[in-house]
VOGU-3710 file (C-alpha; in Angstrom, 3 decimals, decimal comma):
1> mgvsrallav> 6,561/-0,707/-33,240  3,243/-2,312/-32,152  4,956/-4,716/-29,524  6,179/-1,832/-28,090  3,053/-0,045/-27,994  1,212/-3,292/-26,453  4,055/-3,797/-23,706  3,272/-0,174/-22,819  -0,507/-0,893/-22,536  0,318/-3,998/-20,534
11> vasallgact> 2,390/-2,475/-18,354  0,436/0,739/-17,709  -2,347/-1,259/-16,912  -0,357/-3,400/-13,811  0,695/-0,051/-12,841  -2,853/1,540/-12,666  -4,449/-1,669/-10,997  -2,088/-1,798/-8,544  -3,449/1,986/-7,244  -6,482/1,967/-5,515
21> relpdpasag> -8,930/3,615/-3,650  -10,884/0,773/-1,777  -9,051/-0,638/0,375  -9,794/-4,091/2,241  -11,182/-3,343/5,662  -11,767/0,342/5,394  -12,908/0,665/8,590  -9,830/-0,349/10,575  -7,234/1,733/12,103  -4,646/0,217/9,404
31> arlyrdrcsg> -6,425/1,450/6,375  -7,507/4,926/7,697  -3,745/5,043/8,719  -2,526/4,058/5,273  -5,320/6,625/4,075  -4,581/9,230/6,462  -0,549/9,684/5,630  -0,151/8,340/2,467  -2,921/9,669/0,087  -2,051/13,113/0,830
41> chllfapgsl> 1,512/12,651/-1,524  0,473/9,975/-3,846  -2,279/7,260/-4,939  -2,714/4,594/-2,341  -1,164/1,281/-3,645  -3,614/-1,731/-3,147  -2,060/-3,647/0,107  -2,050/-7,065/-2,244  -0,045/-5,895/-4,670  3,025/-6,383/-2,845
51> taamwelqvd> 4,542/-8,744/-0,339  4,803/-8,722/3,409  8,766/-7,916/3,020  8,075/-5,196/0,268  5,663/-3,433/2,538  8,516/-3,696/4,954  10,546/-1,736/2,937  8,294/0,241/1,316  7,196/1,745/4,756  10,883/1,996/6,070
61> rmqpvlarge> 11,588/4,057/2,715  9,010/6,247/3,091  10,270/7,247/6,419  12,203/10,356/5,435  9,828/11,526/2,844  7,669/11,594/5,742  10,408/13,369/8,043  10,170/16,405/5,427  6,497/16,930/5,852  4,382/18,483/8,298
71> rgpltaeerr> 3,433/16,053/10,071  6,605/13,969/10,455  7,291/10,406/10,349  5,699/7,504/11,415  5,584/6,629/15,387  6,665/3,361/16,101  2,971/2,532/16,941  1,947/3,987/13,374  4,784/1,920/11,731  3,211/-1,199/13,658
81> vmleylqahs> -0,309/-0,399/12,782  0,056/0,050/8,994  2,353/-2,810/8,498  0,305/-5,227/10,234  -2,916/-4,000/8,079  -0,289/-4,200/5,191  1,172/-6,960/5,431  -2,141/-8,916/6,662  -3,573/-7,897/2,910  -0,170/-7,957/0,884
91> tnapqrapgt> 0,284/-10,903/-1,723  1,591/-13,768/0,513  -0,367/-13,027/3,501  -2,238/-16,168/4,285  -5,853/-16,442/3,161  -8,733/-15,652/4,989  -12,133/-17,123/5,017  -14,933/-15,649/3,298  -16,383/-12,944/4,960  -13,870/-12,381/7,711
101> g> -12,276/-9,460/6,554
//
């Protein structure tokens, strides 16, 4: 019983840590778009919580969900901007020098 509770606590902590309100490079067009189009329905996942490939799959998976909403799916340009942002801050993004974003 104790192991199950401990495992649940670890999983819950990891999931909560993946959700964030503080985004890297928060004034960028990609961060603003991500916040604007995604935070109305769910907590934002930290861009560093997924790999670049996983972000591409996730954005594509959300298009039908967005299509059912008032604003519709992402345009090709919005998708590009959002993916560039998410992938630039993904778990497997190249490391940046301090102070460069």
